[in-house]
C-alpha positions as CSV (number, residue, x, y, z in Angstrom):
1,M,33.4,147.4,93.7
2,F,35.9,149.2,91.4
3,G,39.0,147.3,92.6
4,P,38.3,143.9,91.1
5,L,37.1,145.5,87.8
6,L,40.3,147.7,87.6
7,E,42.4,144.6,88.2
8,R,40.7,142.7,85.4
9,I,41.0,145.6,83.0
10,A,44.7,146.3,83.9
11,T,45.5,142.6,83.5
12,E,44.0,142.4,80.0
13,L,45.4,145.7,78.8
14,D,48.9,144.6,79.9
15,R,48.4,141.2,78.3
16,G,47.5,143.0,75.0
17,E,50.5,145.3,75.4
18,I,48.2,148.4,75.3
19,P,49.7,151.4,77.1
20,Y,47.1,153.0,79.4
21,M,46.4,155.2,82.4
22,V,43.3,155.6,84.6
23,I,42.1,159.2,84.6
24,G,39.0,161.1,85.7
25,G,37.1,160.4,88.9
26,Q,39.0,157.3,89.8
27,A,42.3,159.3,89.7
28,V,40.7,162.0,91.8
29,L,39.8,159.4,94.4
30,L,43.5,158.4,94.4
31,Y,45.0,161.9,94.8
32,G,42.1,163.8,96.4
33,E,39.1,163.0,98.5
34,P,36.4,160.5,98.2
35,R,33.6,161.5,95.9
36,F,30.8,159.8,94.0
37,T,31.8,158.4,90.6
38,R,30.1,155.6,88.7
39,D,32.5,155.2,85.9
40,I,36.1,154.5,84.9
41,D,37.9,156.6,82.3
42,I,41.1,155.1,80.7
43,T,43.4,156.9,78.3
44,L,45.1,154.6,75.8
45,G,48.4,155.2,74.1
46,I,47.3,153.7,70.8
47,D,45.5,154.7,67.7
48,T,42.3,153.2,66.4
49,D,44.3,150.9,64.2
50,R,44.5,148.7,67.3
51,L,40.8,148.7,67.9
52,G,40.7,144.9,67.5
53,D,43.3,144.5,70.3
54,L,41.2,146.7,72.6
55,D,38.0,144.9,71.7
56,R,39.6,141.6,72.7
57,A,41.1,143.0,75.9
58,A,37.7,144.6,76.9
59,R,35.8,141.4,76.2
60,S,38.4,139.3,78.1
61,A,38.0,141.6,81.1
62,G,34.3,140.7,81.0
63,L,33.1,144.1,79.6
64,E,30.2,144.5,77.1
65,L,30.7,147.0,74.3
66,L,27.9,149.6,74.3
67,V,28.3,150.7,70.7
68,D,29.3,149.4,67.3
69,A,33.0,149.7,68.0
70,E,34.1,150.1,64.4
71,T,31.8,153.0,63.5
72,F,31.4,154.9,66.8
73,T,35.0,154.6,68.0
74,R,36.6,155.7,64.8
75,Q,34.3,158.8,64.8
76,T,34.7,159.7,68.5
77,M,38.0,158.1,69.6
78,V,36.1,156.6,72.6
79,L,35.0,153.0,73.1
80,P,32.3,152.9,75.8
81,C,31.8,149.6,77.6
82,Q,30.0,148.4,80.7
83,D,30.6,145.7,83.3
84,P,27.3,143.8,83.2
85,T,27.6,142.6,86.8
86,S,28.1,146.0,88.5
87,G,26.7,148.3,85.8
88,I,30.0,150.3,86.0
89,R,30.7,152.1,82.7
90,V,34.2,152.1,81.3
91,D,35.3,154.6,78.7
92,F,38.5,153.8,76.7
93,I,39.8,157.0,75.2
94,F,42.2,156.7,72.2
95,S,45.0,159.3,72.7
96,F,48.3,159.7,70.9
97,S,49.2,163.3,71.0
98,P,52.7,164.3,72.2
99,Y,51.3,165.5,75.5
100,E,49.4,162.3,76.2
101,A,52.4,160.1,75.1
102,E,54.5,162.0,77.7
103,A,51.8,161.8,80.3
104,L,51.6,158.0,79.8
105,G,55.3,157.8,80.5
106,R,54.7,159.6,83.8
107,A,51.8,157.3,84.8
108,C,52.2,155.8,88.3
109,A,51.7,152.1,89.2
110,V,49.3,151.6,92.0
111,T,48.8,148.1,93.5
112,I,45.1,147.1,93.7
113,G,44.7,143.6,95.1
114,H,47.5,141.7,93.4
115,T,47.6,143.8,90.3
116,S,49.6,146.9,89.3
117,V,47.2,149.4,87.8
118,R,48.6,152.5,86.0
119,Y,47.1,155.9,87.0
120,V,47.7,159.3,85.6
121,G,50.3,161.2,87.5
122,V,49.1,164.0,89.8
123,E,50.4,166.8,87.7
124,D,48.8,165.4,84.6
125,L,45.5,164.9,86.4
126,V,45.6,168.7,87.2
127,I,46.4,169.5,83.6
128,L,43.6,167.3,82.3
129,K,41.1,168.7,84.7
130,V,42.0,172.3,84.0
131,A,41.9,171.7,80.2
132,A,38.5,170.0,80.5
133,G,37.3,173.2,82.2
134,R,33.9,172.2,83.5
135,P,33.0,173.4,87.0
136,R,33.3,169.9,88.5
137,D,36.7,169.4,86.8
138,L,38.0,172.8,88.1
139,E,36.9,171.9,91.6
140,D,38.6,168.5,91.3
141,A,41.8,170.3,90.2
142,R,41.7,172.7,93.1
143,M,41.1,169.9,95.7
144,V,43.9,167.7,94.2
145,M,46.3,170.6,94.4
146,A,45.4,171.3,98.0
147,K,46.0,167.6,98.9
148,N,49.2,167.5,97.0
149,P,51.1,170.7,97.6
150,G,54.4,169.5,96.3
151,I,53.3,169.0,92.7
152,D,55.6,170.2,89.9
153,R,54.0,173.5,89.0
154,T,56.6,174.2,86.3
155,L,55.5,171.0,84.5
156,V,51.8,171.9,84.9
157,E,52.2,175.5,83.6
158,R,54.4,174.4,80.7
159,W,51.9,171.9,79.4
160,L,48.9,174.1,80.1
161,G,50.6,176.9,78.2
162,L,51.3,174.7,75.2
163,L,47.8,173.2,75.2
164,G,46.3,176.6,75.6
165,D,48.3,178.1,72.8
166,S,47.3,175.3,70.5
167,L,43.6,175.8,71.4
168,G,43.5,179.6,71.8
169,T,42.6,179.3,75.5
170,D,44.3,180.7,78.6
171,F,44.6,177.4,80.6
172,T,47.5,178.8,82.6
173,G,45.4,181.7,83.8
174,V,42.6,179.3,84.8
175,Y,45.2,177.2,86.7
176,R,46.6,180.2,88.5
177,G,43.1,181.2,89.5
178,L,42.7,177.9,91.3
179,L,45.8,178.4,93.4
180,P,45.4,179.6,97.0
181,R,45.8,183.3,97.4
182,G,49.4,184.5,97.5
183,E,50.8,181.6,95.6
């Protein structure tokens, strides 16, 4: 169900030269264990000045916009869409911070069908999940770390420290609390 939609979206984002990576529950499915998710979250490496390009790519992928793109997206930095056939929601998230630019550079190409789809790297998925901080996100981070014991902990701790310092939150402590005892 998700595969053909991800293929269409990736094709159109690539055609529009819009840098992106699939994050959230879809990335957890890739790096962790199967779990229920009914949406697709995609981080974009562009500012809202390219909203028109994204609008064209989304429509070309067969998606319907769920909001007035101009007003809602410029206020929230998110363009929510939906695939009318499957009912799957797709949220495009505008991101252009130094962290996200670096994370986009580490994104991994995964072949789905005949299409290369860019997914967030495993370390960056852990960083995003810890920074989100909701119980479900923290459980996702714990499970992804358990399934991928060779992750670059130095990278994770460096970025969690920087993000935590900028937001006044101890993300590094939260991360360390998710590690198995003795690590």
